[in-house]
N, C-alpha and C positions, 0 to 999 in steps of 0.2 A: 503492498499500497504508498501510495506516495505520497511522506509530510508535508503533513497543514501547519503552514509556523504564519502567526500575529506579525505585522511587522506597524512601529512605533515609532511617533515623529520621521514618515518616512520621504517625504519631501520629492523629488522628484526618482527614488526609488530605486540608488546607486547602490546599494547591500544587499535589497530585492533583488535587484536582477543578477547580482552573482549569487543570491541563493537556487534563484531557479533553473543558472546554468547548474548551480549542480543535483538536479533533479528535486528540489523543494518546491511547494505549490503554495504561493509568500498571499495571501492575504491581508490589503494595508488597512488600517488603523488610518481615524481620521488626523488631520494635516489642518493648522494655519495658512499652510501653501493657497489649501482648495476650499479654505471659513469653515476648518471643522476643529473642535477643542479636548483635546486628549484630558483634559478634567475633567472631564462630563463625559466620558467614554466609559460604560463596563462592559467588561468581554463575558460573554458564558464561559462558565467553569467545564476543564475537561474535554475540550473541542479542539483545541489545536496542539499540536505535539513538542511545537516551540518558543518563541516571541522572540526579534530582534530590534535592535533598533538604538538609535545614537539619541539622548534629551540634548538639546544647544550645549554647547560648552567656553559661552562666550564667558559668563562671571566663570570659567577658571583657569581661564589662556591666560599668560602674562601680561598680554594688554590688560588687563581686568584694572588693575591698582592705576595703571595710571589716569583710569576711566573711569575711578572711584574717586581719586584728587581732584579733576577736572569738573568730574560733570555730579557726584552724589553717588549715594550707591543705587536711588534711583532708576537711573542709568543702565543699570546693566540686567540684565534676559534674565529670569526667573532661575532658582534652585526647578525642574522639573525632574529630578532623579528620584524624588520621593514619589512623582506618577506614574514613573516606569513602574518601582518597587508595589504601585498598590495593584496596577492591571495583571504583573504578570499575578502576584498574591489571586487578585483574584480568576484568573484564567486558570492559576495552578496548569504549566504544562511540564513534559517531560524534562523541558529543558530550556535556558532561555543563552543569549547573544549581548553584551551591553557596551558598546561603542562610544568614545570620549577621548577626553586629551588626558595624557597620565595624573594630573594634579589634580581630575576630578574626584569626587569620593567614589567609593566599590561601591558597588547595589546587597546589601545588604534585606537575604527575601527567606522568610523562617519555612525552613523545611526540603532548603537547597547551599552545599555548597558551593565555593566558589574557586576558580582557580584563572587567573589574569594574567596575561600576556600583552606584551608593549612592542611592536611591534613601527618596524619606518618602511614605508612606502619602495625608497631604494634598494632596499636588500629584494627586492623580488627582479631587482634589472632598468627600473625605473629611472625620469629624470628626480622626480619634484619628490622632495626630504617633507615627509611629513610624519609627524609620531603620533602616533594614538594607541589607548590600551582599550582593549579589548576581554571584557568578561563573560566569561564560561560557566555558567549554571546550570547544576545538575544531583544528580546521588550521587555519593561519593565518589563510588566505584568511577561512572561512566566520566564525573569533572575529571578526576585525573588523568583520563585519556585525554584530553582536550590538547593538544598539541599541537602547534604551530608551526612547520620547517618550509623553510625558503630555499632548499638549498637546489633544491628541482626548477626555481624559476630562474635563478642566479650566479651562473659561472662564476663570476667575479661582479664585485661592487660594481656599479654602474658610473665611473667617473663623470660624469658629464652632471652637474649638478644649479639645478634649480629650486630657488625657498617656497616654500609653502604658499598655494592657491588660497587665499585670504576674501571671504565671504564678506565683509566687512568692508570692506575698501572697491570690488569690484575689482578692475585692471591696470590700477595705478596702485602702486604701494613702494613706498621707500625703503628699502631695509638693507640689514650691513650685509655684506658676504665676505666670504673666509678664500683667500689662495692658497694654495694646492697644499701650503705651508700650514693651514689654519690661524694663521693670520688677519683679523675681524679688518675690513678693507671699509671705507669708505660707503653709507649708504645710496646707493643707485635708487632711481626711478624709474620702478617697470611700467610701460606699456605698456598689458595684456591684452591681446583681444581675448575675446567669447571663446575661438577657437582658439587661440592658443590655451588656455584654460582649461577648456572639453580635451584636448588632446593631451596635460600635461593631467588629468583625473582616469587614465585610461579610454575616453571617450573619442568615435569621429570627429572632424571639425564643423560637421554640421551637425554637431545636433543641438535640439531644441531650434535649428533654424527657426524654421516656421511659428513654433511656439508664439502662445497670443500673450507674453510676456515686453516688455520694453527689456532693451539690451542691458540695460545696470542688472536689471533684475535677475536674467539669464546666465548674466556674470555670479550673481552674489547665491542663486539655488545652486548653479555647476558648486561653487568651491564649497557648500556644507553638505556633498557630498563625499562617500568615503570610495577614494580612487578604488578602479575595478579590480586590479592586482592584488592587494589587498582584502578586497572584498572576497574575492573566491581563493585566495589562501586559506579564508577565514573559514569559510561557506567547507570547503573540499574535509579543514581539522572537525570539524563538528558530524559530518558526514561521516568522515574515517571514524570517530572517537563514540558513535555509535552505532555503526556494525559490530566495530570488534567483539569477535566471542570470550567471554567469560571464563579466565582459564579454568 
């Protein structure tokens, strides 16, 4: 039977797409992008095999402290990790995966053991430097099996380095870069197009070209997604953890 998965905070569904490629059937939950609100959502219990999703990360990113000082606490996006925890508890699936920045709190849900792993998109042979933590939750034996291997994707670390695709500033971002010796260079203005951002996320250049959004909004929602190479590795690790036989 094909595993049925509930996706929270789906956005344009990049993590969903990775799981679908690995044979999961994904049902997308409510998202602000489409006029929905996870805070009023109550899933049926026992219907989903798994739950995946990435609550908004802006509150926990390195830039959050700058925004706090300049604009105050109310300028930050709310912490919706408790909503992710609540929906998982109500749905009570066999497993879940939560994606966020490494500084974000790990989900703690009664009845689940968690196994976190921090990944860099460049480890999969990609150009974009993007570090994220994926926390797998399940029963103890299944959670212990969850292990992401990037060796099959990356014979050698990609020597080309591109800074993280940033959703909050679209294609224009001043960011410091490091030379080959790791020395910090002066900030450079990145004039990325939507096609540039799509490519760095593992998508075709014409991704969203006909979508009913402004160009700036297309950049923002592309930047909010999980890079496809990273998502594929996580989805494959979940599938392997679930299919492994108990000795």
